[in-house]
C-alpha positions in Angstrom: 12.0 -8.4 19.0 15.1 -7.9 16.6 15.7 -4.7 14.7 12.5 -3.7 13.1 12.2 -4.0 9.3 10.5 -0.7 9.2 13.6 1.1 10.4 15.7 -0.6 7.6 13.2 0.9 5.2 13.3 4.3 6.9 17.1 4.3 7.3 17.9 6.5 4.4 15.3 9.1 5.4 16.4 9.1 9.0 20.1 9.4 7.9 19.2 12.4 5.7 17.4 14.1 8.6 20.4 13.5 10.8 23.0 14.8 8.3 20.9 18.0 7.7 20.8 18.6 11.5 24.5 17.9 11.6 25.1 20.5 8.9 23.1 23.1 10.7 24.0 22.8 14.4 22.5 25.1 17.0 23.8 25.9 20.6 22.0 25.7 24.0 18.5 27.2 23.7 19.0 28.6 20.2 17.6 25.4 18.6 15.0 27.4 16.6 15.6 25.7 13.2 16.0 22.3 14.7 12.9 22.6 16.9 10.9 23.8 14.0 12.0 20.8 11.9 11.1 18.4 14.7 7.7 20.0 15.2 6.9 20.0 11.5 7.9 16.3 11.2 5.8 15.3 14.3 2.8 17.0 12.7 3.4 15.3 9.4 3.6 11.9 11.1 0.1 12.5 12.5 0.9 13.0 16.2 -2.1 13.6 18.3 -0.6 16.8 19.8 2.6 18.7 19.1 3.5 21.6 21.4 6.5 23.9 21.0 8.2 26.2 23.5 8.4 23.8 26.5 11.6 24.7 28.3 12.0 27.7 26.0 12.7 25.8 22.7 11.8 22.2 23.5 9.2 20.2 21.6 6.7 17.6 22.9 4.7 15.2 20.7 1.9 12.9 21.9 1.0 9.7 20.2 -1.9 7.6 21.5 -2.0 3.9 21.0 -4.8 1.9 19.3 -6.3 2.0 22.8 -5.4 3.9 26.0 -7.3 1.6 28.4 -4.1 0.8 30.3 -3.8 4.5 31.3 -0.1 4.2 30.9 2.0 7.2 29.7 5.7 6.7 28.8 8.1 9.6 27.9 11.0 9.2 25.5 13.6 11.9 25.4 16.3 13.1 22.9 18.5 16.1 23.1 18.9 18.5 20.2 21.7 21.0 20.9 25.2 21.1 19.6 28.6 22.2 21.1 30.7 25.3 20.6 33.4 23.5 18.7 34.9 24.0 15.2 34.3 20.8 13.2 37.3 19.1 11.7 35.7 16.0 10.1 36.0 17.1 6.4 32.5 15.5 5.8 30.3 16.6 2.9 27.8 17.5 5.5 30.0 19.1 8.0 28.9 22.1 10.1 28.2 25.2 8.1 28.2 27.3 11.3 31.4 28.5 12.7 32.1 27.6 16.3 29.2 25.1 16.4 29.2 21.4 15.8 27.2 18.3 16.7 30.3 16.8 18.4 28.1 14.7 20.9 25.7 13.0 18.5 22.6 14.9 19.6 21.8 15.1 15.8 21.6 11.3 15.9 19.6 11.1 19.0 17.0 13.5 17.6 16.9 11.7 14.2 16.4 8.3 15.8 13.5 9.6 18.1 12.0 11.1 15.1 12.2 7.8 13.3 10.6 6.0 16.3 7.9 8.6 16.4 7.1 8.0 12.7 6.8 4.3 13.3 4.7 4.6 16.5 2.4 7.1 14.8 1.9 4.7 11.8 1.4 1.5 13.7 0.0 2.6 17.2 0.5 -1.0 18.3 0.3 -0.3 22.0 -2.2 0.4 24.8 -1.5 3.7 26.3 0.2 7.0 25.4 3.8 7.9 24.4 5.2 11.4 24.8 8.2 12.1 22.7 10.4 14.8 24.2 12.9 16.8 22.2 15.1 18.9 24.6 17.4 21.9 24.0 20.4 22.9 26.0 21.7 19.6 27.4 25.3 20.8 27.0 25.5 23.0 30.1 22.2 24.9 29.8 20.0 22.6 31.8 17.2 22.3 29.3 15.9 19.2 30.9 15.4 21.1 34.2 13.6 23.9 32.3 11.2 21.5 30.6 10.4 19.9 34.0 9.9 23.3 35.5 7.5 24.1 32.7 5.3 21.4 34.1 5.9 18.8 31.3 5.6 15.7 33.5 2.3 16.7 35.1 0.8 18.3 31.9 1.0 15.1 30.0 0.8 12.7 33.0 4.2 11.1 32.2 4.7 8.1 34.5 8.1 6.9 33.3 10.8 8.4 31.1 13.6 6.9 29.0 16.7 8.4 27.4 19.6 7.2 25.2 23.1 8.4 24.3 25.5 7.0 21.7 28.8 5.6 23.0 32.1 5.6 20.9 34.1 2.5 21.6 31.2 0.2 22.0 30.3 -2.0 19.0 27.8 -0.4 16.7 24.2 -0.9 17.7 25.1 -2.7 21.0 23.8 -1.6 24.3 25.1 -0.9 27.9 23.3 0.3 31.0 23.6 0.2 34.8 21.2 0.7 37.7 21.7 3.5 40.3 24.2 6.3 40.0 25.3 6.4 36.3 26.6 9.9 35.3 28.2 12.2 37.8 27.0 15.5 39.4 28.9 18.3 37.7 29.6 21.5 39.8 31.8 24.5 39.1 33.9 26.8 41.2 35.2 30.2 40.7 37.7 31.5 43.3 39.3 35.0 43.5 42.3 35.4 45.7 43.2 39.0 46.6 46.4 40.1 48.2 48.6 43.2 47.8 50.2 43.7 44.3 53.6 45.3 43.8 56.9 45.2 42.1 58.4 41.8 41.5 61.8 43.1 42.9 60.1 43.8 46.3 58.1 40.7 47.1 58.3 41.5 50.9 56.2 44.5 50.3 53.4 42.5 48.7 50.9 39.7 49.6 51.7 37.4 46.7 48.5 36.0 45.2 50.3 33.9 42.6 52.0 31.8 45.4 48.8 31.8 47.4 46.8 30.5 44.4 49.4 28.0 43.4 49.2 26.5 46.9 45.5 26.3 46.7 45.7 24.4 43.3 47.7 21.7 44.9 45.8 21.7 48.2 42.5 21.2 46.4 43.7 17.9 45.3 43.8 16.7 48.9 40.0 16.6 48.9 40.2 13.5 46.8 43.4 12.2 48.3 42.8 12.8 51.9 39.2 13.8 52.6 37.1 11.5 50.5 36.5 7.8 51.3 38.8 6.1 48.8 35.9 3.9 47.5 33.9 7.0 46.5 34.2 8.7 43.1 35.2 12.3 43.1 37.3 14.4 40.7 38.4 18.0 41.5 40.0 19.7 38.5 41.4 23.3 38.4 41.1 24.2 34.7 41.9 28.0 34.6 44.5 30.2 36.4 44.5 33.8 35.5 46.4 36.7 37.1 45.2 40.3 37.1 48.6 41.3 35.6 50.3 40.0 32.5 53.6 41.9 33.2 56.9 40.1 33.9 57.7 42.4 36.8 54.4 42.8 38.6 53.1 40.7 41.4 49.3 40.7 40.7 46.7 42.1 43.1 44.3 39.3 42.2 44.3 35.7 40.9 41.3 33.9 39.7 41.1 30.1 39.4 38.2 28.1 38.0 37.4 24.4 37.8 34.9 21.6 38.2 34.0 19.0 40.8 32.4 15.7 39.8 30.9 13.3 42.2 28.6 10.3 42.4 26.8 11.0 45.7 25.3 13.9 47.5 27.6 13.4 50.5 30.7 13.7 48.3 29.2 16.8 46.6 28.7 18.4 50.0 32.0 17.4 51.2 33.7 19.0 48.1 32.0 22.3 48.5 32.7 22.5 52.3 36.4 21.7 51.8 37.0 24.0 48.9 35.6 26.9 51.0 37.7 25.8 54.0 41.0 25.2 52.1 40.9 28.5 50.1 39.9 30.5 53.2 42.7 28.9 55.2 45.5 29.4 52.7 44.4 33.0 52.0 44.6 33.8 55.7 48.0 32.1 56.0 49.4 34.5 53.5 47.4 37.5 54.7 45.0 37.7 51.8 41.4 36.8 51.1 39.6 34.2 49.0 36.1 34.7 47.5 34.6 31.3 46.5 31.6 30.8 44.4 30.4 27.3 44.1 27.8 26.6 41.6 25.9 23.2 41.7 25.2 22.1 38.2 23.6 18.9 37.1 22.8 16.3 39.9 23.9 12.7 39.8 21.9 10.9 37.1 20.4 7.9 38.9 18.8 5.0 36.9 15.8 3.4 38.7 16.4 -0.3 39.2 13.2 -1.8 37.9 13.1 0.4 34.8 16.8 -0.2 34.2 16.2 -4.0 34.1 13.3 -3.5 31.7 15.3 -1.2 29.4 18.1 -3.8 29.4 15.6 -6.6 28.5 14.4 -4.5 25.5 18.0 -4.0 24.5 18.7 -7.7 24.7 15.7 -8.5 22.5 17.3 -6.3 19.8 21.0 -6.9 20.0 21.1 -10.2 22.0 23.1 -8.6 24.9 23.2 -5.6 27.1 26.5 -5.1 29.0 27.0 -3.4 32.3 28.1 0.2 31.5 30.8 1.8 33.5 30.4 4.8 35.8 30.7 8.0 33.8 32.2 11.1 35.5 30.6 13.4 32.8 27.3 15.0 33.5 23.9 14.5 31.9 20.9 16.6 32.5 18.4 13.8 31.9 19.1 13.6 35.7 16.5 16.2 36.2 13.8 14.1 34.5 14.8 11.0 36.5 14.4 13.1 39.6 10.8 13.7 38.7 9.8 10.3 37.3 11.2 6.7 37.4 13.1 5.7 34.3 16.3 4.7 32.8 19.1 5.9 30.4 20.9 3.6 28.1 24.1 3.7 25.9 24.0 2.5 22.3 27.3 1.7 20.6 28.7 4.2 18.1 31.5 1.9 16.9 35.2 2.9 16.5 34.8 6.6 16.2 36.4 9.7 17.8 35.2 10.4 21.3 32.3 12.7 21.9 33.3 16.4 22.3 36.1 15.9 19.8 36.3 18.0 16.6 36.6 14.8 14.6 33.6 13.0 16.1 30.7 12.0 14.0 27.6 10.0 14.9 27.5 6.6 13.2 24.4 6.3 11.0 24.6 2.4 11.2 23.4 2.7 14.9 20.1 4.2 13.7 18.0 0.9 13.3 19.1 -0.4 16.8 18.3 3.0 18.5 14.9 3.4 16.9 14.0 -0.2 17.6 14.9 0.3 21.3 12.7 3.3 21.6 9.8 1.6 19.8 10.4 -1.5 21.9 10.2 0.5 25.1 6.7 1.6 24.1 5.3 -1.7 22.7 6.8 -3.9 25.5 5.8 -1.5 28.3 2.4 -0.9 27.0 1.5 -4.0 25.0 -1.6 -3.8 22.8 -4.6 -5.5 24.3 
């Protein structure tokens, strides 16, 4: 099954949809315009059911095959939200919204799944039901979790679920995937050290939170270097260091540090949380101060299911001729919540030689559209072949 001719015919339309979404990005759950466009198009395509407001602003469309005797139900998911970044591409269709940009290609994901939905609604050349899922708030808001908590999987009887992300640096339209742990769990920590502030000329009368916190920043790196098994993946990054005073001659009463932890297993995740609490409490006690640690567990590890991963790779090979083994990714992906509820797989599609995702000069490569649409259609037609 090579790239489908129908997607070559639809390419200009899908590109136009994508560029309109790119020009009008929306953040987190505020995808009201995007969700409305998606819902209107799904209705125009003739979907059997279109429901808005799942996971606040998510949209679900249902397309039944020529027959449904197999009883199979497959979900296909695309994310819709943008990032709080000022675009620097100079494109004719660059973002018109300050501090908002489709810098991760979710505009492309949404447009490709719309293209696949149009094709599937036209042809219905499968035996079963496909549920197309358009999700808000992937970029930190946990929209996938909220759609699951709204009962999406049970409401439509979804048995398997598949997702896709574009990937700069891979040849345009090529594919990559891996079974098992794929994208990392992403947690955050917020630590406040408190001591006794005072004059910088009299440090002996203070409990110096700057020195205390600086020690902690260095010591937190020993979680990776000296606590974790060297063959495990774990990244501890302190990304913010802020004192309660901005004066040159004041030792601050408080210092707040923030950062992230990224892991590929539940054991490493628990180890990191435990050691952050222990290290900060110990350092604070050594200096005579206190440490208040807040550890927030974010997205879990995204784990591809083995059988569905091999199937997804087979579909990809039928389109592009190959599907490489993708690397582990220490970034997070909230499709993890859907894969915790149902077996499925997540694949990468090449975006060519473009800026990296989350960069102000990034742009989704429209030449990847036919391959991406064909993969989603192939998942349906090969998983639920027409009788």
